C-alpha positions in Angstrom: -60.9 158.7 198.8 -60.6 155.0 199.3 -63.8 154.4 197.4 -62.4 156.4 194.4 -59.2 154.3 194.5 -61.2 151.1 194.6 -63.3 152.2 191.6 -60.3 153.2 189.6 -58.5 149.9 190.4 -61.7 148.0 189.4 -61.9 149.9 186.1 -58.2 149.3 185.4 -58.7 145.6 186.0 -61.7 145.5 183.8 -59.8 147.3 181.0 -57.0 144.8 181.2 -59.4 141.9 181.1 -61.1 143.5 178.1 -57.8 143.2 176.2 -56.7 139.8 177.4 -59.8 137.7 177.8 -61.3 136.1 174.6 -64.4 137.2 172.7 -66.6 134.7 170.9 -68.6 135.7 167.8 -71.2 133.8 165.9 -73.5 135.0 163.2 -75.5 134.2 160.1 -77.1 136.4 157.6 -78.6 137.0 154.2 -77.8 140.1 152.2 -79.8 141.3 149.2 -83.5 142.0 149.2 -84.1 140.6 152.7 -81.0 141.9 154.5 -81.6 139.7 157.5 -78.9 138.7 160.0 -78.2 137.6 163.6 -74.9 138.3 165.3 -74.1 137.3 168.9 -70.9 138.4 170.7 -70.0 136.7 174.0 -67.3 137.8 176.4 -65.9 135.7 179.3 -68.1 132.8 178.3 -71.7 133.9 178.4 -71.4 136.4 181.3 -71.6 139.3 178.9 -73.6 138.9 175.7 -74.4 141.4 173.0 -76.7 140.3 170.2 -78.1 142.1 167.1 -80.9 140.8 165.0 -82.3 142.4 161.9 -85.6 141.4 160.2 -87.2 143.4 157.4 -84.9 146.3 157.9 -85.5 146.7 161.6 -82.7 146.0 164.1 -83.2 144.4 167.6 -80.1 145.0 169.7 -79.8 143.5 173.2 -77.2 143.5 176.0 -77.1 140.9 178.7 -74.8 140.8 181.7 -74.8 137.8 184.2 -78.0 136.6 182.6 -79.8 139.9 183.2 -81.0 141.9 180.2 -79.7 145.5 180.8 -80.7 147.0 177.5 -83.0 146.0 174.7 -83.5 148.4 171.8 -85.4 148.6 168.6 -84.0 150.5 165.7 -86.0 152.4 163.1 -85.4 150.7 159.8 -86.2 153.7 157.6 -84.1 156.0 159.7 -81.2 153.6 159.6 -81.3 153.4 155.8 -81.3 157.2 155.5 -78.3 157.4 157.8 -76.4 154.7 155.8 -77.2 156.6 152.6 -75.8 159.8 154.1 -72.7 158.0 155.3 -72.1 156.5 151.8 -72.3 159.9 150.2 -69.8 161.3 152.7 -67.4 158.5 152.0 -67.7 159.0 148.3 -67.0 162.8 148.8 -63.9 162.0 150.9 -62.7 159.5 148.4 -63.0 162.0 145.6 -61.1 164.6 147.7 -58.3 162.2 148.5 -57.9 161.3 144.9 -58.3 157.5 145.5 -59.8 155.8 142.5 -60.3 152.5 140.9 -56.9 153.0 139.1 -55.2 153.4 142.6 -56.9 150.2 143.8 -55.7 148.3 140.7 -52.1 149.6 141.3 -52.3 148.3 144.9 -53.5 145.0 143.7 -50.6 144.7 141.3 -48.0 145.6 143.9 -46.5 142.2 144.6 -44.8 143.2 147.8 -47.9 144.8 149.2 -50.1 141.8 148.2 -47.5 139.4 149.8 -47.5 141.4 153.0 -51.3 141.5 153.0 -51.6 137.8 152.5 -49.3 137.2 155.4 -51.2 139.6 157.5 -54.5 138.0 156.5 -53.2 134.6 157.4 -52.1 135.8 160.9 -55.4 137.6 161.5 -57.5 134.6 160.5 -55.4 132.4 162.7 -55.7 134.9 165.6 -59.5 135.2 165.1 -59.9 131.5 165.0 -62.2 132.4 162.1 -64.5 130.2 160.2 -66.6 131.9 157.5 -68.7 130.6 154.6 -70.6 132.6 152.0 -72.5 131.7 148.9 -74.5 133.5 146.3 -73.9 136.2 143.6 -72.6 139.7 143.7 -72.2 142.6 141.3 -71.3 146.3 141.2 -72.1 149.1 138.8 -68.6 148.8 137.3 -67.7 145.5 135.7 -64.0 146.4 136.2 -64.5 146.8 139.9 -66.4 143.5 140.0 -63.4 141.9 138.3 -61.0 143.3 141.0 -63.3 142.0 143.7 -63.4 138.6 142.1 -59.6 138.4 142.1 -59.4 139.5 145.7 -62.0 136.9 146.8 -60.1 134.2 145.0 -56.9 135.2 146.8 -58.4 134.9 150.3 -60.4 131.7 149.7 -59.2 128.9 152.0 -60.3 126.0 154.2 -61.3 128.5 156.9 -62.8 131.1 154.6 -65.0 129.4 152.0 -66.4 131.8 149.4 -68.7 130.1 146.9 -69.6 133.5 145.3 -70.3 134.0 141.6 -69.7 137.4 140.0 -72.4 139.0 137.8 -70.8 141.4 135.3 -74.1 142.4 133.7 -76.6 143.0 136.6 -76.3 145.0 139.8 -78.0 142.6 142.2 -76.6 141.3 145.5 -77.8 138.0 146.8 -75.4 136.6 149.4 -75.9 134.2 152.4 -73.3 133.5 155.0 -72.3 132.2 158.4 -69.3 132.8 160.7 -67.8 131.9 164.0 -64.8 133.5 165.8 -62.9 133.5 169.1 -60.2 136.2 169.5 -58.2 138.3 172.0 -58.1 142.1 171.3 -54.5 142.6 172.5 -53.3 139.9 170.0 -55.2 141.6 167.1 -53.7 145.0 167.9 -50.2 143.7 167.8 -50.8 141.9 164.5 -52.3 145.1 162.9 -49.6 147.4 164.1 -46.9 145.1 162.9 -48.6 144.9 159.5 -49.1 148.7 159.2 -45.5 149.4 160.1 -44.0 147.3 157.3 -42.2 149.4 154.7 -44.4 148.4 151.7 -47.5 149.2 153.7 -46.2 152.5 155.1 -45.6 153.6 151.6 -49.4 154.0 151.0 -50.8 155.3 154.3 -47.9 157.4 155.8 -47.9 160.1 153.0 -51.7 160.5 153.5 -51.2 161.1 157.3 -48.3 163.6 156.6 -50.4 165.4 154.0 -53.3 165.8 156.4 -51.0 167.2 159.2 -49.5 169.7 156.7 -52.9 170.8 155.6 -53.9 171.4 159.3 -50.7 173.4 159.9 -51.5 175.6 156.8 -55.1 176.2 157.9 -54.0 177.1 161.4 -51.4 179.7 160.1 -54.0 181.2 157.8 
């Protein structure tokens, strides 16, 4: 019984530490034809380290605790691509069912109160993340209008901490982006900022009706 209490107390302490001790993130990558990246996440200094490296479509994850490698894996590149393709198809299907479209995205972009709240939220998140990010290259989508929306959004978030030297391509559909980032954050602080943002009136206007509609749909199906 005492052993169980000790284990539970230890788990509780670890859970609290997980929320209050800082994480450090560093990474660099190249997206496009090569799709190569290296991301390293440290917790409590370098006592706990998780890294993920990808080269030629194959992932190499590794978990190290107290300098000892506990897990080292090697992902299947082709299998990963297939899973990502399936996930994208599912997301597209869900988007179609929810009625969310490019028109809805444009309406949100032109909602000044929402844009103002999002800018304030983004500023607080960037400050809490101690984030420094830089990206350069070109990007494009199948829809020139969507590319234009993305261009406006990127211009809005460009700052001294987030440097986006990205050029839109309204004709092609290629993606050639390189980037680097570093961050140091505390999970509890991020949770408070996100909840505060989501509960603002102008933000609740968009997500709360979706939640209510889903609950009503579940109630109807249960009665049926």
